[in-house]
N, C-alpha and C positions, 0 to 999 in steps of 0.2 A: 338790166334786162329790159328789152323792149316791151311795150304794152301788148303787142299782138302775141307775144310768147306767153304772157300770163293768161291771155284769153284761150289758150289751148287747154287750160285746166277746166274740168267740168264745173259748171255753175258760175263761171267767171265771164261776164260780158264786159262791154266797154266801160259802163258806169262802175261796176265792181272793181275792175282793173284800176280805174282812176283812183278809187278810194284806197285800194291796197297800196298803190305806189305813194299816194299822199301820206299814208301812215307808216311808210318805211318798209313795207313788204314788197320789195322790188326784185326779189329773186326766188327761185324754187326753194333754196335752202332756208331763207328767212321765214318763208311760209311753213316749211316742213317742221320747224322747231317751235312753232306757235301752238298755243292751246286753242281748242274750239271756241271756248268762251271769249278769249281775248280777240280772236279773229272776228267772231260774231259781232262784238261790240264796236270794233274799229271799222269794219267794212259794212256794218248795218245789214247783215244777212242772218238767216236762221242758223241755229246750232247744227242742224243736220247737214245743211249745205256747207258750213264751215268745216265740218269733219270730212266731208267728201273732198273738198279742196285740199285740205292738209294731207290726206292719204294719197291723193294723186301727186302732190308736190313731193312727198317722201319717196314715191317710186321714181319720179323724174330726177330727183336730186340724189337718189341712191343713199339715203340716210335711214337710220333706224334699225339696221340689221346688225348681226354679230360679225366680228372679225377676229382673226387669230392674234395671239400675242405678238408674233413677228410683224404683223401689219400695224399693230399699235406702236411697236418700237420704231418702225419706219416712219410713221406719221409724226412721232415725237421728235424725229430729227429736224423737223421744221421749226420746233420751238426755239425762240431766241432767248438769249441771256443778256440782260442789260447790266453792265458793270457800274458799280458805285464809285469806281476809281479809287477804291480803298481795298488793297489786296486781302487784308484780314477779314473784312466783311464779305467780299466776293467768295472767299474760300468757305466761310460759314454757310453761305447760301448756295453752295454748289455751283458757283460761277456767276451769280448775280440774280437780278429780278427776272422771273420767268414770264414769257408771254403765255397766253391761254390759261392764266391763273389769276386768282385774287390774292394779293399780299396785303395783310392788315398790319399797320404799325400803330401801336397804342402806347400811351404814356401820359404822365401828368403834364400840366401846363408848363411851358418853357423847356420841355425836354428836347425839342428840336424836330418834332414831327413835320411841321410845315417846311423846315429847312430841307428835309429829305425830299419832299414833293418838288420843291423848286430845283434842287440839284439834279434830280432824275429827269425833270423836264428839259434840262440842258443836256444831260448825258445821253438821252435817247437820240439826240440829233448828231452825235459824234460819228466819225467814220468807224466802220466795223472793226478795223485793225486796232482801234483803241477802246473797244468794248461797247460802242454805241450800236444802234440798230438803224441809223439813218432814216428816222421817221419823225413825224410830228407828234404833238401832245394835245390832249383835251384836258382842261383843268376846270373842274366843277368846284366853285368856291362858296362854301356855306357859312363861313365865319369871317369873311372879309380879310383873308390872310394873304392873297396873292399880291406880290409887290414886284413890278417890273424892274425896280432899282436893285432888288436882290438878284434877279436874273443877270443883270449887268455885272454885279460883283462876281458872281459865280463864273460867268464866261471869262472875265478878265483873270480870274483865279486859276484857270486851267494851265497846265504845263505848256511851255512854248512849242514843243514838238506836236502836241495835240492841237493847239491853236493853228499852227501852220498848215497841218494836214486838213483841218476843217476849212480854213480859208481856201486852200487849193481846190477842195471838193466843190466849193460854192463859187469858184472862179472870182474870188475877191483878190485883187492885186494888192500886194504889200506884205508886211510881216507883223508879228505881235508887237514890235516896237513902234510901229506906225499907228499913230492915234486915229487917223482918218479910217484906216483899214479896220481897226478894232471897233470903231463906232459903227461901221457898216456891218460887221459881223454880229454885233449885239442886236442891231435892228433886224437882221435877217433871222436870228434865233428867236426873237420875240414874235416875229411874223408867223412862226410855225408853232406857236403855243396859242390854242384857241380857248379863251377864258369866258366862263359864264358864272354869274353870281346867283346862287339859289336863295330865294327869299323865304321859302318855307318848305316843308317836307313834300307837299304835292308838286311844287315847282321843281324840286330836286329830282323827283321821279320823272317828271316830264323832260328834264334836261338829259337824263340817261337815255331816253328814247331819241331825243334830238342828237345825242352823241353818236348813236348807232347810225342815224342818217348821215351825219358828217363823216363818219368813218367809211361808210359806203361810197360817198362822193369822192373821197381821196384814195380809195383802194388801188386804183390803177394809175396813180400819179407818181411823180418822182419822190414825193414825200407822203407815203401812206401813214395813217395814224397807228402808232405803235405803243402808245402809252395813254391811259386814262387815269387821272388823279382825282380823287374826291376828298376834299379837306374842309370839314370833317364829315364822315359818313353819318354819324349819329347825333350831331348837335341839334338839328331841328326836331328829329323824332323824340329826343330826350326832353326838349322844352315843351313840345306840343301835346305829348301823351303822358300825363302825370298821374301817378297812382296806379294801384293794382287793377282798378276797374277798366283802365284803358290799355293795359299791358298786352292783351291778346291782339287787339286791333293794331297796336304799334308793331308788334312782332310780325304780323301778317304783311303789313305794308313794307317793313324792312326786308322781309324775305323776298317779296316780289322785286323790290329795288335791286337787291343783290343779284338775283337771277337775270334781271335786265342787263346789269353790268357784265355778268359772266357770259351772256350771249354775245356781247361785243367782243370779248376776248376770244371766244371760240370761232366766231365768224370771220374775224379780221386779223387773227394771230397777234392780238394786242395784249400787253401787260396791264393789269388793273391794280392800281395802288390806292388803298383807302387808309385814312387815318381815323383813329377812334379815341374818344374820350374815356376816362377811367373814373371809377368811384372807389371809395375806401370801404372795405368790409369790416364793420365793427365787431363781428363775431369771430374774427381771425385773431387767435392768441399767439400763433407762431408763424414765422415767415413774413413775407411781404403782403400786407392787407390790400394792396392795389389790385383791382379787378377791372377788366374792360367792360364797357357798356355793350349791350346787344345780346347777351346771354348765349344760349346754345345755337340759336339761328345763325348768328355771325360766326360762332366757333366752328360750326359744321360746314359753312359755306366757304370760309377762307381757306385757301390751300396752304398758305404760309402765314404764321402769326409771329410778329416781332414785337418784343417789349423793349421800349426805349426808356432808359432812366438816366438821371443826372449823376455825374460824378464830380470830382474836383475841377473847379475852373471851367474850361471849355470842353472838358472830356465828357463823352457820353458812352454808356454801355449799351451795346446792341445785342440783345439776347434772343436767340431763335427758340421760341416756345413750342411751336408745332410745325411739322412738315411731313409729307407722306413718305419721303425717301431719304431724309437727312437726320443726323443725330442732333439733339439739343446741344447748344453751346453758346459762347459769348465772344464778342469782339469789341475792341475799343476804337473809337474815332474821336475827332475833334470838330467842333462847330466854330469856324472862324470867319473873318470878313470875306475871305476868298472862297468860301464854301466849306463843304465837308472834306476833312483832311485826315490822313493816317495819324496814329498816335505819335 
């Protein structure tokens, strides 16, 4: 949105418009969903002025009102489903990973959580006829898990017909048997994954805000951002806020971080995928004592919760723990050199 359009809002002059744009509030919609306190701090304006600006933006953007169930259904037709390229898992998830939703994958060390983020960073770029969404990916790396070599393995591990269609879409001459063409494809896939390493929880929160700006910059391009991965969501929060005395502050910051991510999903029709660490509950005498970190804050904010656990060899059990419109269930996949594969 042009600066002069922002200046049409009451209380927004050239200086305020510059600050709003600088902090990522470059559309009526992004301002409409902000809180007065948030806007006041970012734009250095009074709370009353911030409230007036937000209310005017809500009217201009036509958000905040009620709509019928039919209108909601029509809007949900825009939601994309990202295929895992594993039929059993896609069926479990009702077609794949949903845009405009947060999907949490939790499990113990070595279960394959980071493998999923890497695989879906590749799958998001595939042609729609093969379950991709033809978009780019933002990867927030808090545990130094991102490996471009793994992306290389996973691209080369795709089926030949998928590879050929992907090459054709990108106007890459050659075939999957052509090493030069494959090298060009891998480089092109890597170019569409935007990676940032989070050094602490505050930096991670800042990167979520930067991700929103990046998604806005790519919205009208040939490769809009369609996936945001955070691996892992809770590692820094868990390390920095230790003990019950800091629990409330940790949960408040985690809650804000999750809502920042959710806003990206809503504004740009993006799928949000977060991985989560687990802890063992010593009070559990029956069943699996493994519990995800983050408590009710994360449980309530995540639209889909997936528990990933090890099985024999390279097998992994994908268990859908919670979803608003799907039954709980399990699927089996394998983690191999060429990526995630069916059983």
